C-alpha positions in Angstrom: -23.2 14.5 12.5 -19.8 14.8 11.1 -18.8 13.2 7.8 -16.1 11.1 9.5 -18.6 9.4 11.8 -20.9 8.4 9.0 -18.7 6.6 6.5 -21.0 4.3 4.5 -20.5 0.6 5.1 -20.0 0.0 1.4 -17.1 2.5 1.3 -15.4 0.6 4.2 -16.0 -2.8 2.5 -14.4 -1.5 -0.8 -11.5 0.1 1.1 -10.9 -3.2 3.0 -11.1 -5.3 -0.2 -8.7 -3.0 -2.0 -6.3 -3.3 0.9 -6.4 -7.1 0.9 -5.9 -7.3 -2.9 -3.0 -4.8 -2.9 -1.4 -6.7 0.0 -1.7 -10.0 -1.9 -0.1 -8.4 -5.0 2.8 -7.1 -3.0 3.4 -10.5 -1.5 3.4 -12.5 -4.7 2.8 -10.8 -8.0 5.2 -7.9 -8.2 8.5 -9.0 -9.8 10.6 -5.8 -9.5 13.6 -6.5 -7.2 13.2 -3.0 -5.7 9.9 -4.0 -4.3 11.1 -7.1 -2.4 10.3 -6.7 1.3 8.1 -3.7 0.8 4.9 -4.1 2.9 1.5 -2.3 2.5 0.4 -0.9 5.8 -2.5 1.3 5.1 -5.0 2.1 2.3 -7.3 5.1 2.4 -9.9 5.5 -0.2 -11.2 9.0 -1.0 -14.9 9.6 -0.3 -15.7 9.6 -4.0 -13.7 6.3 -4.6 -11.5 7.9 -7.3 -8.2 7.9 -5.4 -6.5 5.5 -3.0 -3.5 6.5 -0.8 -1.4 3.5 0.0 1.1 3.6 2.8 4.0 1.2 2.7 7.1 0.4 4.8 10.6 -0.1 3.4 12.6 -3.2 4.4 15.6 -2.3 6.6 18.1 -3.0 3.8 16.5 -0.2 1.7 16.7 2.4 4.5 20.0 3.9 3.3 18.8 4.5 -0.3 15.6 6.0 1.0 12.1 5.7 -0.4 12.6 7.4 -3.8 13.7 4.4 -5.8 10.9 2.3 -4.3 8.3 5.1 -5.0 9.6 5.2 -8.6 9.2 1.4 -9.0 5.7 1.6 -7.5 4.8 4.3 -10.0 6.0 2.1 -12.8 4.0 -0.8 -11.4 0.8 1.2 -10.7 -0.8 0.3 -14.1 -0.2 -3.4 -13.5 -1.6 -3.1 -9.9 -4.7 -1.3 -11.2 -5.3 -3.9 -13.9 -5.0 -6.7 -11.4 -7.5 -4.9 -9.1 -9.9 -4.5 -12.0 -9.7 -8.3 -12.6 -10.0 -9.2 -8.9 -12.7 -6.8 -7.8 -16.1 -5.9 -9.2 -15.8 -2.1 -9.2 -17.2 0.5 -11.6 -13.9 2.2 -11.5 -10.5 1.3 -10.1 -9.1 4.2 -8.1 -5.9 6.1 -9.0 -3.1 4.9 -6.7 -0.7 7.1 -4.8 2.0 5.5 -2.7 3.4 7.1 0.4 6.3 5.8 2.5 5.3 5.6 6.2 8.6 4.3 7.6 11.0 1.4 7.7 9.9 -2.0 8.9 11.6 -3.2 12.0 14.5 -5.5 11.3 14.7 -9.2 12.3 17.9 -8.6 14.3 17.3 -7.1 17.7 18.8 -3.6 17.9 21.6 -2.8 20.3 19.9 0.1 21.9 17.5 -2.2 23.7 14.4 -0.7 22.2 11.3 -2.9 21.8 8.7 -2.6 19.1 
């Protein structure tokens, strides 16, 4: 059996709980203006539970400036996010967080090229 097909149920539950908590934090607890409109799309927990890779999308208005300012703001906020995760979840250790931009969220205005999402 490959390791990918036998992911323990607990690992999947922890990963899902982390994703939900981080998503909630992004929706209401982070006050940095650079993080407004940023949405968490994925969270991958390492097999040992020590690291979490969090994918996020930029709002369309941040597309021109690119992901660097948002990634810096997330790095500054990572201590707060980890402390909130420690309060909200009953884990032995809260994973180190790494943020990765996975794209730009589609805008609310239909694009003129006629593409559908």
